[in-house]
ROSE-549449 format. One line per 5 residues: number of its first residue (from 1); their letters; for each residue z negated, y, x negated of C-alpha. Coordinates in steps of 0.02 Angstrom, whole numbers, plus 50000, padded with zeros to 5 digits. Example, Ala and Ser with C-alpha at 12.3 -4.5 7.8 and 13.67 -1.06 7.14 Angstrom:
1) AS) 49610:49775:49385 | 49643:49947:49316
//
This chain:
1) MQGSA) 49651:47993:47595 | 49485:47968:47509 | 49444:48133:47431 | 49317:48191:47303 | 49145:48242:47356
6) NLNLM) 49200:48426:47330 | 49350:48406:47448 | 49249:48327:47583 | 49122:48471:47566 | 49264:48599:47588
11) IKAAR) 49330:48509:47742 | 49155:48501:47818 | 49128:48688:47790 | 49299:48731:47858 | 49269:48630:48017
16) KAGRT) 49101:48709:48043 | 49164:48888:48028 | 49315:48840:48128 | 49212:48780:48278 | 49119:48948:48291
21) LVKDF) 49283:49049:48267 | 49369:48948:48412 | 49222:48994:48523 | 49236:49182:48470 | 49421:49168:48496
26) REVEN) 49398:49123:48674 | 49285:49272:48695 | 49412:49387:48610 | 49542:49344:48746 | 49409:49407:48874
31) LQVSA) 49378:49564:48771 | 49562:49615:48776 | 49544:49700:48945 | 49385:49799:48901 | 49384:49980:48856
36) KGPAD) 49301:49954:48693 | 49417:49814:48633 | 49369:49664:48527 | 49382:49745:48351 | 49197:49754:48311
41) FVTKA) 49172:49581:48385 | 49310:49504:48270 | 49227:49589:48114 | 49063:49505:48163 | 49155:49335:48189
46) DREAE) 49240:49352:48019 | 49072:49388:47930 | 48979:49250:48022 | 49116:49118:47977 | 49102:49170:47786
51) RIIKE) 48915:49152:47799 | 48932:48975:47867 | 49050:48926:47728 | 48948:49009:47592 | 48790:48921:47654
56) ELRGA) 48879:48748:47654 | 48970:48773:47486 | 48837:48861:47382 | 48693:48758:47463 | 48776:48600:47396
61) RPSYG) 48844:48675:47237 | 48727:48818:47183 | 48799:48835:47007 | 48979:48872:47060 | 49047:49048:47069
66) WVGEE) 49108:49133:47227 | 49250:49243:47282 | 49251:49287:47469 | 49352:49414:47567 | 49203:49484:47652
71) TGTEE) 49062:49460:47521 | 49161:49491:47357 | 49135:49401:47189 | 48976:49319:47127 | 48964:49239:46954
76) GEDPT) 48894:49060:46948 | 48789:48975:46818 | 48944:48865:46791 | 49076:48988:46733 | 49216:48858:46744
81) RRWIV) 49212:48836:46932 | 49215:48948:47083 | 49253:48939:47267 | 49385:49056:47335 | 49364:49083:47522
86) DPLDG) 49453:49179:47664 | 49347:49137:47820 | 49486:49211:47939 | 49662:49223:47873 | 49762:49298:48010
91) TTNFL) 49631:49424:48078 | 49761:49535:48170 | 49826:49381:48258 | 49642:49332:48307 | 49615:49513:48361
96) HGLPH) 49769:49508:48475 | 49726:49336:48552 | 49867:49249:48457 | 49818:49070:48415 | 49883:49071:48236
101) WAVSI) 49743:49095:48108 | 49654:48988:47982 | 49499:48961:47869 | 49557:48950:47692 | 49448:48874:47550
106) ALEHK) 49499:48833:47368 | 49416:48766:47217 | 49460:48835:47047 | 49417:48746:46887 | 49453:48832:46718
111) GEIVA) 49576:48951:46794 | 49670:48812:46890 | 49662:48777:47081 | 49610:48596:47090 | 49577:48578:47279
116) GVVFD) 49624:48670:47434 | 49594:48666:47621 | 49675:48764:47761 | 49610:48733:47933 | 49705:48793:48084
121) AAKDE) 49559:48774:48206 | 49654:48831:48364 | 49768:48686:48341 | 49655:48566:48258 | 49773:48548:48104
126) MYFAE) 49674:48519:47946 | 49780:48535:47792 | 49704:48485:47625 | 49756:48436:47445 | 49681:48387:47282
131) KGLGA) 49761:48393:47115 | 49857:48236:47082 | 49815:48155:47252 | 49940:48230:47368 | 49932:48343:47519
136) YMNET) 49882:48298:47696 | 49881:48363:47872 | 49742:48268:47964 | 49792:48090:47932 | 49972:48123:47880
141) RLRVS) 50042:48133:47703 | 50143:48295:47682 | 50312:48317:47602 | 50413:48472:47586 | 50576:48482:47679
146) GRRNM) 50736:48408:47603 | 50853:48544:47650 | 50979:48593:47520 | 51085:48721:47604 | 51029:48901:47620
151) MEAIF) 51121:48924:47787 | 51013:48788:47865 | 50848:48853:47792 | 50708:48960:47872 | 50597:49062:47762
156) ATGIP) 50423:49147:47792 | 50354:49308:47726 | 50231:49447:47769 | 50297:49620:47819 | 50185:49753:47740
161) FGGRG) 50090:49858:47868 | 49986:50018:47864 | 50083:50106:47722 | 50073:49970:47596 | 50177:50006:47439
166) TLPAT) 50277:49843:47446 | 50375:49888:47606 | 50539:49953:47514 | 50550:49797:47405 | 50524:49686:47555
171) LQDFA) 50658:49773:47659 | 50776:49753:47509 | 50732:49564:47511 | 50779:49546:47691 | 50945:49641:47664
176) RLMPQ) 50988:49517:47523 | 50921:49356:47602 | 50959:49365:47787 | 51147:49354:47779 | 51121:49194:47673
181) CAGVR) 50993:49091:47781 | 50955:49030:47954 | 50812:49154:47980 | 50653:49229:47921 | 50487:49214:48010
186) RFGSA) 50329:49329:48000 | 50187:49232:48075 | 50044:49336:48003 | 49944:49208:47908 | 49998:49179:47723
191) SLDLA) 49886:49022:47703 | 49973:48943:47861 | 50142:48994:47794 | 50107:48902:47638 | 50041:48748:47733
196) YVASG) 50205:48753:47839 | 50305:48742:47678 | 50200:48598:47619 | 50231:48506:47792 | 50419:48550:47795
201) RFDGF) 50412:48663:47939 | 50470:48812:47832 | 50588:48788:47679 | 50512:48926:47582 | 50395:49074:47581
206) WERGL) 50377:49230:47478 | 50265:49382:47481 | 50203:49525:47370 | 50025:49590:47346 | 49932:49447:47420
211) KIWDC) 49747:49429:47381 | 49688:49276:47289 | 49597:49212:47444 | 49762:49225:47543 | 49856:49103:47440
216) AAGLI) 49745:48999:47323 | 49724:48849:47441 | 49904:48856:47505 | 49982:48850:47332 | 49908:48683:47288
221) LVKEA) 49959:48620:47464 | 50138:48659:47417 | 50129:48585:47243 | 50045:48422:47297 | 50180:48404:47439
226) GGFVG) 50315:48407:47310 | 50363:48589:47321 | 50390:48723:47185 | 50286:48885:47163 | 50316:49033:47049
231) PIREG) 50295:49218:47028 | 50420:49342:47097 | 50428:49432:46933 | 50446:49312:46788 | 50293:49290:46675
236) QDMLE) 50172:49368:46803 | 50016:49267:46848 | 50031:49220:47034 | 49853:49232:47081 | 49819:49401:46989
241) SGSLI) 49977:49487:47053 | 49976:49401:47226 | 50168:49403:47225 | 50240:49227:47235 | 50376:49113:47292
246) ATNAE) 50346:48934:47361 | 50488:48825:47418 | 50549:48647:47435 | 50625:48570:47276 | 50804:48628:47320
251) MFAPL) 50774:48810:47375 | 50672:48877:47226 | 50825:48915:47118 | 50930:49009:47254 | 50779:49100:47329
256) TKILR) 50717:49163:47163 | 50890:49218:47112 | 50896:49327:47273 | 50724:49396:47255 | 50723:49431:47063
261) QPA) 50882:49535:47073 | 50846:49709:46997 | 50817:49852:47127
//
């Protein structure tokens, strides 16, 4: 696919950051056995990846705004456009030497996500999408799965950690959903969960309380691959609340019915 100049810029920035993260990831595996552990090193790797992305994107488009996990929000001269960046989605996996983490970059225009890139650097899988032009992984056009039967479907989610308030609701989701499906996976990277829905590996995904940089790029991947996205609570703004459902075309109604049941 021939993408716009902005999409090509996003892919280039993701690759550049991904290359340094892969080198750092190899180092993390060596640090696992040290007394100090790799935590400080991973924080530095995360910040360096964001610095690289910011340099590439704001260097080429200095008027655009910026939202980054590490560096926060910066207004741009152009109030209609902003980059939304998570330099390392799946930090806990990275920290533990698990090769499942991604660089996530989205472009928002007038409140709508118009392009997204999710780069799984450890597996060299570059997912990207642009509004109206479809979703791709490397050279392959993506389509969501065609499964219609809940008992054949697998879903992904995140399990709240560290005392997050969304744990009771998530446990209730499990109790209602698991008897009706083929399984639920918790892989530890929301952007990759959404990319996997776009590529048909998962039939659906839901989570509560995500940050905008966790899900912005993944949402356009799902939409451009023919999937459905929506808030868990009807009427909510998905990007503001961070509570969302993303599925293939067939699973949206049954999954939302289960997840929207009153407590």
